[in-house]
C-alpha positions as YAML, in Angstrom:
chain: A
units: angstrom
residues:
- id: 1
  name: UNK
  ca: [-3.66, -24.28, 38.69]
- id: 2
  name: UNK
  ca: [-1.31, -22.58, 36.30]
- id: 3
  name: UNK
  ca: [-3.27, -24.21, 33.29]
- id: 4
  name: UNK
  ca: [-6.63, -22.83, 34.03]
- id: 5
  name: UNK
  ca: [-6.87, -20.00, 31.53]
- id: 6
  name: UNK
  ca: [-9.66, -18.28, 29.65]
- id: 7
  name: UNK
  ca: [-9.56, -20.98, 26.85]
- id: 8
  name: UNK
  ca: [-10.06, -23.76, 29.37]
- id: 9
  name: UNK
  ca: [-12.97, -21.96, 31.23]
- id: 10
  name: UNK
  ca: [-14.69, -21.23, 27.93]
- id: 11
  name: UNK
  ca: [-14.44, -24.94, 26.97]
- id: 12
  name: UNK
  ca: [-15.85, -26.08, 30.23]
- id: 13
  name: UNK
  ca: [-18.66, -23.61, 30.21]
- id: 14
  name: UNK
  ca: [-19.69, -24.63, 26.74]
- id: 15
  name: UNK
  ca: [-19.55, -28.36, 27.60]
- id: 16
  name: UNK
  ca: [-21.58, -27.63, 30.65]
- id: 17
  name: UNK
  ca: [-24.15, -25.86, 28.66]
- id: 18
  name: UNK
  ca: [-24.85, -28.68, 26.05]
- id: 19
  name: UNK
  ca: [-23.69, -31.77, 28.26]
- id: 20
  name: UNK
  ca: [-22.31, -33.18, 24.95]
- id: 21
  name: UNK
  ca: [-18.60, -33.25, 23.83]
- id: 22
  name: UNK
  ca: [-19.44, -33.45, 20.01]
- id: 23
  name: UNK
  ca: [-22.05, -30.53, 20.05]
- id: 24
  name: UNK
  ca: [-19.50, -28.45, 22.21]
- id: 25
  name: UNK
  ca: [-16.70, -29.13, 20.01]
- id: 26
  name: UNK
  ca: [-18.97, -27.80, 16.97]
- id: 27
  name: UNK
  ca: [-19.63, -24.59, 18.70]
- id: 28
  name: UNK
  ca: [-15.98, -24.24, 19.79]
- id: 29
  name: UNK
  ca: [-14.75, -25.23, 16.30]
- id: 30
  name: UNK
  ca: [-12.42, -27.82, 17.42]
- id: 31
  name: UNK
  ca: [-12.45, -31.72, 17.52]
- id: 32
  name: UNK
  ca: [-14.06, -33.66, 20.51]
- id: 33
  name: UNK
  ca: [-10.68, -35.12, 21.71]
- id: 34
  name: UNK
  ca: [-9.29, -31.68, 22.14]
- id: 35
  name: UNK
  ca: [-12.40, -30.77, 24.14]
- id: 36
  name: UNK
  ca: [-12.07, -33.91, 26.14]
- id: 37
  name: UNK
  ca: [-8.50, -33.34, 26.92]
- id: 38
  name: UNK
  ca: [-9.19, -29.79, 27.98]
- id: 39
  name: UNK
  ca: [-11.88, -30.80, 30.41]
- id: 40
  name: UNK
  ca: [-9.81, -33.74, 31.81]
- id: 41
  name: UNK
  ca: [-7.01, -31.21, 32.47]
- id: 42
  name: UNK
  ca: [-9.43, -28.83, 34.26]
- id: 43
  name: UNK
  ca: [-10.58, -31.59, 36.46]
- id: 44
  name: UNK
  ca: [-6.98, -32.70, 37.28]
- id: 45
  name: UNK
  ca: [-6.07, -29.08, 38.25]
- id: 46
  name: UNK
  ca: [-9.08, -28.73, 40.38]
- id: 47
  name: UNK
  ca: [-8.83, -32.24, 41.92]
- id: 48
  name: UNK
  ca: [-12.41, -33.01, 41.48]
- id: 49
  name: UNK
  ca: [-14.74, -34.63, 38.82]
- id: 50
  name: UNK
  ca: [-16.69, -31.91, 37.08]
- id: 51
  name: UNK
  ca: [-18.66, -34.34, 34.91]
- id: 52
  name: UNK
  ca: [-20.09, -37.87, 35.04]
- id: 53
  name: UNK
  ca: [-20.27, -39.95, 31.73]
- id: 54
  name: UNK
  ca: [-23.87, -41.27, 31.01]
- id: 55
  name: UNK
  ca: [-23.50, -43.30, 27.81]
- id: 56
  name: UNK
  ca: [-22.51, -40.90, 25.01]
- id: 57
  name: UNK
  ca: [-23.68, -37.89, 27.04]
- id: 58
  name: UNK
  ca: [-22.25, -36.30, 30.16]
- id: 59
  name: UNK
  ca: [-23.57, -34.32, 32.98]
- id: 60
  name: UNK
  ca: [-22.50, -32.01, 35.64]
- id: 61
  name: UNK
  ca: [-21.60, -33.48, 38.97]
- id: 62
  name: UNK
  ca: [-22.54, -31.56, 42.16]
- id: 63
  name: UNK
  ca: [-19.04, -30.15, 42.18]
- id: 64
  name: UNK
  ca: [-19.41, -29.19, 38.49]
- id: 65
  name: UNK
  ca: [-22.61, -27.31, 39.22]
- id: 66
  name: UNK
  ca: [-21.04, -25.50, 41.87]
- id: 67
  name: UNK
  ca: [-18.01, -24.43, 39.68]
- id: 68
  name: UNK
  ca: [-19.84, -23.51, 36.45]
- id: 69
  name: UNK
  ca: [-21.30, -20.33, 37.97]
- id: 70
  name: UNK
  ca: [-18.00, -18.96, 39.36]
- id: 71
  name: UNK
  ca: [-16.27, -20.08, 36.04]
- id: 72
  name: UNK
  ca: [-18.72, -17.91, 34.06]
- id: 73
  name: UNK
  ca: [-18.06, -15.00, 36.47]
- id: 74
  name: UNK
  ca: [-14.20, -15.44, 36.15]
- id: 75
  name: UNK
  ca: [-14.49, -15.34, 32.31]
- id: 76
  name: UNK
  ca: [-16.66, -12.37, 32.41]
- id: 77
  name: UNK
  ca: [-14.00, -10.78, 34.70]
- id: 78
  name: UNK
  ca: [-11.24, -11.69, 32.25]
- id: 79
  name: UNK
  ca: [-13.16, -10.11, 29.34]
- id: 80
  name: UNK
  ca: [-13.92, -7.09, 31.27]
- id: 81
  name: UNK
  ca: [-10.14, -6.67, 32.27]
- id: 82
  name: UNK
  ca: [-9.20, -7.03, 28.52]
- id: 83
  name: UNK
  ca: [-11.80, -4.37, 27.57]
- id: 84
  name: UNK
  ca: [-10.60, -2.16, 30.36]
- id: 85
  name: UNK
  ca: [-6.98, -2.52, 28.98]
- id: 86
  name: UNK
  ca: [-7.93, -1.89, 25.47]
- id: 87
  name: UNK
  ca: [-9.83, 1.21, 26.74]
- id: 88
  name: UNK
  ca: [-6.77, 2.69, 28.47]
- id: 89
  name: UNK
  ca: [-4.99, 2.99, 25.02]
- id: 90
  name: UNK
  ca: [-8.17, 4.31, 23.23]
- id: 91
  name: UNK
  ca: [-8.72, 8.14, 23.10]
- id: 92
  name: UNK
  ca: [-12.46, 7.65, 22.81]
- id: 93
  name: UNK
  ca: [-12.92, 5.06, 25.75]
- id: 94
  name: UNK
  ca: [-10.11, 5.72, 28.31]
- id: 95
  name: UNK
  ca: [-10.13, 7.17, 31.68]
- id: 96
  name: UNK
  ca: [-8.78, 10.67, 32.50]
- id: 97
  name: UNK
  ca: [-7.70, 11.38, 36.10]
- id: 98
  name: UNK
  ca: [-7.62, 15.07, 36.92]
- id: 99
  name: UNK
  ca: [-6.49, 16.88, 39.87]
- id: 100
  name: UNK
  ca: [-7.63, 20.68, 40.24]
- id: 101
  name: UNK
  ca: [-8.21, 23.67, 42.37]
- id: 102
  name: UNK
  ca: [-11.31, 24.50, 44.00]
- id: 103
  name: UNK
  ca: [-11.89, 27.77, 41.90]
- id: 104
  name: UNK
  ca: [-11.81, 25.90, 38.67]
- id: 105
  name: UNK
  ca: [-14.14, 23.35, 39.96]
- id: 106
  name: UNK
  ca: [-16.86, 25.90, 40.55]
- id: 107
  name: UNK
  ca: [-17.52, 26.68, 36.90]
- id: 108
  name: UNK
  ca: [-14.44, 26.65, 34.46]
- id: 109
  name: UNK
  ca: [-13.82, 22.83, 34.62]
- id: 110
  name: UNK
  ca: [-17.42, 21.64, 34.65]
- id: 111
  name: UNK
  ca: [-18.08, 23.63, 31.60]
- id: 112
  name: UNK
  ca: [-15.25, 22.31, 29.68]
- id: 113
  name: UNK
  ca: [-16.03, 18.69, 30.87]
- id: 114
  name: UNK
  ca: [-19.57, 18.89, 29.55]
- id: 115
  name: UNK
  ca: [-18.38, 20.30, 26.18]
- id: 116
  name: UNK
  ca: [-15.64, 17.52, 26.06]
- id: 117
  name: UNK
  ca: [-18.12, 14.71, 26.80]
- id: 118
  name: UNK
  ca: [-20.62, 15.92, 24.28]
- id: 119
  name: UNK
  ca: [-17.95, 15.24, 21.47]
- id: 120
  name: UNK
  ca: [-16.33, 12.16, 23.29]
- id: 121
  name: UNK
  ca: [-19.08, 10.51, 25.47]
- id: 122
  name: UNK
  ca: [-17.06, 7.26, 25.91]
- id: 123
  name: UNK
  ca: [-14.28, 8.90, 27.96]
- id: 124
  name: UNK
  ca: [-14.50, 8.56, 31.59]
- id: 125
  name: UNK
  ca: [-13.23, 11.12, 34.36]
- id: 126
  name: UNK
  ca: [-11.91, 10.78, 37.78]
- id: 127
  name: UNK
  ca: [-11.78, 14.15, 39.59]
- id: 128
  name: UNK
  ca: [-10.14, 15.14, 42.61]
- id: 129
  name: UNK
  ca: [-9.75, 18.61, 44.32]
- id: 130
  name: UNK
  ca: [-6.70, 19.72, 45.89]
- id: 131
  name: UNK
  ca: [-4.39, 22.61, 46.70]
- id: 132
  name: UNK
  ca: [-1.61, 23.54, 44.18]
- id: 133
  name: UNK
  ca: [1.04, 21.64, 46.16]
- id: 134
  name: UNK
  ca: [-1.36, 18.69, 46.42]
- id: 135
  name: UNK
  ca: [-2.27, 18.65, 42.77]
- id: 136
  name: UNK
  ca: [1.30, 19.00, 41.74]
- id: 137
  name: UNK
  ca: [2.55, 16.20, 44.02]
- id: 138
  name: UNK
  ca: [-0.34, 14.03, 42.77]
- id: 139
  name: UNK
  ca: [0.70, 14.52, 39.12]
- id: 140
  name: UNK
  ca: [4.42, 13.69, 39.95]
- id: 141
  name: UNK
  ca: [3.20, 10.66, 41.96]
- id: 142
  name: UNK
  ca: [1.11, 9.30, 39.07]
- id: 143
  name: UNK
  ca: [-2.20, 9.82, 40.91]
- id: 144
  name: UNK
  ca: [-3.33, 12.25, 38.36]
- id: 145
  name: UNK
  ca: [-2.78, 12.13, 34.42]
- id: 146
  name: UNK
  ca: [-3.06, 15.98, 34.41]
- id: 147
  name: UNK
  ca: [-3.45, 18.89, 37.01]
- id: 148
  name: UNK
  ca: [-5.12, 22.21, 36.73]
- id: 149
  name: UNK
  ca: [-3.41, 24.64, 39.37]
- id: 150
  name: UNK
  ca: [-2.02, 28.06, 39.89]
- id: 151
  name: UNK
  ca: [0.25, 29.63, 40.03]
- id: 152
  name: UNK
  ca: [2.58, 27.00, 38.22]
- id: 153
  name: UNK
  ca: [4.92, 25.73, 40.86]
- id: 154
  name: UNK
  ca: [8.61, 26.86, 40.25]
- id: 155
  name: UNK
  ca: [11.72, 24.63, 40.38]
- id: 156
  name: UNK
  ca: [9.83, 21.64, 39.20]
- id: 157
  name: UNK
  ca: [11.44, 20.59, 35.91]
- id: 158
  name: UNK
  ca: [9.55, 17.28, 35.76]
- id: 159
  name: UNK
  ca: [6.25, 19.06, 35.24]
- id: 160
  name: UNK
  ca: [5.09, 20.26, 31.74]
- id: 161
  name: UNK
  ca: [3.22, 23.43, 32.15]
- id: 162
  name: UNK
  ca: [0.84, 25.20, 29.67]
- id: 163
  name: UNK
  ca: [-0.74, 28.47, 30.89]
- id: 164
  name: UNK
  ca: [-4.42, 28.29, 30.50]
- id: 165
  name: UNK
  ca: [-5.93, 31.71, 31.91]
- id: 166
  name: UNK
  ca: [-5.42, 34.29, 34.53]
- id: 167
  name: UNK
  ca: [-7.78, 34.48, 37.39]
- id: 168
  name: UNK
  ca: [-8.36, 38.08, 38.62]
- id: 169
  name: UNK
  ca: [-8.21, 38.77, 42.42]
- id: 170
  name: UNK
  ca: [-10.64, 41.32, 43.84]
- id: 171
  name: UNK
  ca: [-11.37, 42.59, 47.35]
- id: 172
  name: UNK
  ca: [-14.37, 41.27, 49.06]
- id: 173
  name: UNK
  ca: [-15.87, 43.06, 52.05]
- id: 174
  name: UNK
  ca: [-19.00, 42.63, 54.41]
- id: 175
  name: UNK
  ca: [-22.01, 44.77, 53.34]
- id: 176
  name: UNK
  ca: [-21.71, 48.16, 55.05]
- id: 177
  name: UNK
  ca: [-17.95, 48.13, 55.29]
- id: 178
  name: UNK
  ca: [-16.31, 51.51, 54.91]
- id: 179
  name: UNK
  ca: [-15.04, 50.61, 51.50]
- id: 180
  name: UNK
  ca: [-18.45, 49.72, 50.23]
- id: 181
  name: UNK
  ca: [-19.30, 52.17, 47.43]
- id: 182
  name: UNK
  ca: [-15.83, 52.45, 46.17]
- id: 183
  name: UNK
  ca: [-15.19, 51.64, 42.38]
- id: 184
  name: UNK
  ca: [-11.85, 50.17, 43.11]
- id: 185
  name: UNK
  ca: [-9.28, 50.00, 45.86]
- id: 186
  name: UNK
  ca: [-5.32, 49.96, 46.26]
- id: 187
  name: UNK
  ca: [-3.55, 47.45, 48.53]
- id: 188
  name: UNK
  ca: [-2.76, 50.46, 50.61]
- id: 189
  name: UNK
  ca: [-6.32, 50.98, 51.57]
- id: 190
  name: UNK
  ca: [-6.21, 47.63, 53.12]
- id: 191
  name: UNK
  ca: [-3.17, 48.08, 55.27]
- id: 192
  name: UNK
  ca: [-4.91, 48.26, 58.46]
- id: 193
  name: UNK
  ca: [-7.86, 45.73, 57.82]
- id: 194
  name: UNK
  ca: [-8.02, 42.35, 59.34]
- id: 195
  name: UNK
  ca: [-7.61, 40.02, 56.51]
- id: 196
  name: UNK
  ca: [-8.91, 36.46, 56.18]
- id: 197
  name: UNK
  ca: [-6.55, 34.66, 53.82]
- id: 198
  name: UNK
  ca: [-5.70, 31.15, 52.71]
- id: 199
  name: UNK
  ca: [-3.65, 29.23, 55.18]
- id: 200
  name: UNK
  ca: [-1.47, 27.49, 52.55]
- id: 201
  name: UNK
  ca: [1.79, 29.48, 51.73]
- id: 202
  name: UNK
  ca: [1.47, 28.18, 48.26]
- id: 203
  name: UNK
  ca: [-1.00, 29.01, 45.48]
- id: 204
  name: UNK
  ca: [-3.07, 32.17, 46.05]
- id: 205
  name: UNK
  ca: [-1.54, 32.83, 49.55]
- id: 206
  name: UNK
  ca: [1.91, 33.31, 47.93]
- id: 207
  name: UNK
  ca: [0.31, 35.53, 45.12]
- id: 208
  name: UNK
  ca: [-1.20, 37.77, 47.91]
- id: 209
  name: UNK
  ca: [1.86, 38.03, 50.06]
- id: 210
  name: UNK
  ca: [4.03, 38.86, 47.19]
- id: 211
  name: UNK
  ca: [1.85, 41.67, 46.22]
- id: 212
  name: UNK
  ca: [1.94, 43.08, 49.60]
- id: 213
  name: UNK
  ca: [5.63, 42.82, 49.81]
- id: 214
  name: UNK
  ca: [6.07, 44.52, 46.49]
- id: 215
  name: UNK
  ca: [4.25, 47.58, 48.07]
- id: 216
  name: UNK
  ca: [6.14, 47.52, 51.17]
- id: 217
  name: UNK
  ca: [3.20, 46.33, 53.20]
- id: 218
  name: UNK
  ca: [2.67, 43.60, 55.71]
- id: 219
  name: UNK
  ca: [-0.53, 41.54, 55.98]
- id: 220
  name: UNK
  ca: [-2.68, 41.72, 59.22]
- id: 221
  name: UNK
  ca: [-4.00, 38.33, 59.15]
- id: 222
  name: UNK
  ca: [-7.10, 37.74, 61.48]
- id: 223
  name: UNK
  ca: [-8.06, 34.29, 60.29]
- id: 224
  name: UNK
  ca: [-6.59, 31.62, 57.90]
- id: 225
  name: UNK
  ca: [-8.48, 29.00, 56.00]
- id: 226
  name: UNK
  ca: [-7.85, 27.01, 52.56]
- id: 227
  name: UNK
  ca: [-11.62, 26.63, 51.86]
- id: 228
  name: UNK
  ca: [-12.83, 29.77, 49.93]
- id: 229
  name: UNK
  ca: [-16.41, 28.93, 50.83]
- id: 230
  name: UNK
  ca: [-15.44, 29.22, 54.51]
- id: 231
  name: UNK
  ca: [-13.51, 32.34, 53.86]
- id: 232
  name: UNK
  ca: [-16.36, 33.91, 52.17]
- id: 233
  name: UNK
  ca: [-18.56, 32.82, 55.12]
- id: 234
  name: UNK
  ca: [-16.28, 34.57, 57.59]
- id: 235
  name: UNK
  ca: [-16.39, 37.72, 55.54]
- id: 236
  name: UNK
  ca: [-20.19, 37.66, 55.49]
- id: 237
  name: UNK
  ca: [-20.17, 37.57, 59.27]
- id: 238
  name: UNK
  ca: [-18.08, 40.62, 59.34]
- id: 239
  name: UNK
  ca: [-15.04, 39.13, 60.75]
- id: 240
  name: UNK
  ca: [-12.62, 40.67, 58.30]
- id: 241
  name: UNK
  ca: [-12.08, 41.24, 54.63]
- id: 242
  name: UNK
  ca: [-10.43, 39.01, 52.06]
- id: 243
  name: UNK
  ca: [-8.77, 38.97, 48.64]
- id: 244
  name: UNK
  ca: [-10.24, 36.09, 46.43]
- id: 245
  name: UNK
  ca: [-10.11, 35.00, 42.90]
- id: 246
  name: UNK
  ca: [-13.42, 35.57, 40.95]
- id: 247
  name: UNK
  ca: [-16.12, 34.51, 40.83]
- id: 248
  name: UNK
  ca: [-17.11, 34.09, 44.29]
- id: 249
  name: UNK
  ca: [-17.56, 30.34, 45.63]
- id: 250
  name: UNK
  ca: [-21.52, 31.39, 45.83]
- id: 251
  name: UNK
  ca: [-23.47, 34.38, 45.07]
- id: 252
  name: UNK
  ca: [-23.95, 36.51, 48.02]
- id: 253
  name: UNK
  ca: [-25.94, 39.71, 48.85]
- id: 254
  name: UNK
  ca: [-24.02, 39.94, 52.25]
- id: 255
  name: UNK
  ca: [-20.78, 40.95, 50.61]
- id: 256
  name: UNK
  ca: [-19.46, 43.60, 48.16]
- id: 257
  name: UNK
  ca: [-16.78, 42.83, 45.63]
- id: 258
  name: UNK
  ca: [-14.46, 45.76, 44.77]
- id: 259
  name: UNK
  ca: [-11.94, 45.49, 41.94]
- id: 260
  name: UNK
  ca: [-8.42, 45.95, 42.95]
- id: 261
  name: UNK
  ca: [-6.71, 48.77, 41.09]
- id: 262
  name: UNK
  ca: [-3.15, 49.09, 42.44]
- id: 263
  name: UNK
  ca: [-1.57, 46.72, 41.88]
- id: 264
  name: UNK
  ca: [-4.02, 44.54, 40.03]
- id: 265
  name: UNK
  ca: [-3.45, 40.88, 41.13]
- id: 266
  name: UNK
  ca: [-4.02, 37.83, 39.04]
- id: 267
  name: UNK
  ca: [-2.73, 34.29, 39.09]
- id: 268
  name: UNK
  ca: [-1.96, 32.23, 36.23]
- id: 269
  name: UNK
  ca: [-3.85, 28.97, 36.02]
- id: 270
  name: UNK
  ca: [-2.03, 26.19, 34.06]
- id: 271
  name: UNK
  ca: [-2.37, 22.79, 32.76]
- id: 272
  name: UNK
  ca: [0.54, 20.47, 34.08]
- id: 273
  name: UNK
  ca: [1.34, 16.84, 33.52]
- id: 274
  name: UNK
  ca: [4.59, 14.83, 34.07]
- id: 275
  name: UNK
  ca: [6.91, 15.02, 31.27]
- id: 276
  name: UNK
  ca: [8.68, 11.84, 32.29]
- id: 277
  name: UNK
  ca: [5.43, 9.82, 31.22]
- id: 278
  name: UNK
  ca: [3.44, 9.34, 28.17]
- id: 279
  name: UNK
  ca: [-0.11, 10.83, 28.47]
- id: 280
  name: UNK
  ca: [-2.70, 8.26, 28.04]
- id: 281
  name: UNK
  ca: [-4.48, 8.94, 24.58]
- id: 282
  name: UNK
  ca: [-7.94, 10.06, 26.27]
- id: 283
  name: UNK
  ca: [-5.83, 12.48, 28.78]
- id: 284
  name: UNK
  ca: [-3.82, 13.87, 25.65]
- id: 285
  name: UNK
  ca: [-7.12, 14.34, 23.74]
- id: 286
  name: UNK
  ca: [-8.64, 16.16, 26.81]
- id: 287
  name: UNK
  ca: [-5.43, 18.29, 27.22]
- id: 288
  name: UNK
  ca: [-5.52, 19.32, 23.66]
- id: 289
  name: UNK
  ca: [-9.27, 20.43, 23.99]
- id: 290
  name: UNK
  ca: [-8.35, 22.53, 26.94]
- id: 291
  name: UNK
  ca: [-5.41, 24.16, 25.41]
- id: 292
  name: UNK
  ca: [-7.44, 25.14, 22.44]
- id: 293
  name: UNK
  ca: [-9.39, 27.61, 24.72]
- id: 294
  name: UNK
  ca: [-6.01, 29.53, 25.67]
- id: 295
  name: UNK
  ca: [-6.83, 32.20, 23.23]
- id: 296
  name: UNK
  ca: [-10.30, 32.69, 25.05]
- id: 297
  name: UNK
  ca: [-9.13, 33.12, 28.68]
- id: 298
  name: UNK
  ca: [-11.61, 32.82, 31.50]
- id: 299
  name: UNK
  ca: [-11.43, 36.32, 33.19]
- id: 300
  name: UNK
  ca: [-14.76, 37.17, 34.48]
- id: 301
  name: UNK
  ca: [-15.89, 40.58, 35.73]
- id: 302
  name: UNK
  ca: [-15.18, 41.00, 39.54]
- id: 303
  name: UNK
  ca: [-18.91, 40.37, 40.43]
- id: 304
  name: UNK
  ca: [-19.34, 37.35, 38.01]
...
């Protein structure tokens, strides 16, 4: 069936529509003998007669009637595939695959997606949340065009990295905790507190562990979990306190957010992509839009 192609299908469908070689050839802007040869080749490839000749006219056989619907769908699929391929090289109609951390998915990323889509409504997005390690791995594997993660991984020369903003970390305690009412706290104030921290040793957990180590302190970990919503819920239940990037996953009247004074902790969030690959035009357009915001970093107040 190597000779069945879009042109062959288009010829067959037109002949089936008008049931006349001459009228079909006029529509296709070719001569009747060429149309006849294409139909004959198609019948030879399939191995069944698709038309029966009735005087100067032709009509579909039962096999032809069964085949015409599928032929129309095949031709439509080919046209859609071509349009999709063309869209992949169009900045205004391509797809952008983005891997991102949970915290940017709460507010920062949706706001920028909405703004971008107002200016470029034909672009499609595929979004997937993951840890810093998962996002970086996905970018290098080609699963994502770009990633938004933090802090940027070290010793990964294949990743092109552009800092976007710094996420401030605050202390979150249950309502009525001994630290409630303080205008700020230091890490030394948390030395004996049961901590609820991310399980992953990359990303935010590394930032927190490094900050404690820089003060000569060790963390007293009561619970671990990588979902910040669950971490917040555990704090609300009074099972410990946490250090968390702001804003909170969800507004809560059951916790108090206290700025961290000494040392202040923040993690750099960055846009990354695989420098070994050329970014698709739509992904490049979106990346430039994100980078244009670097001069106006998202750094909300601790309670924001």
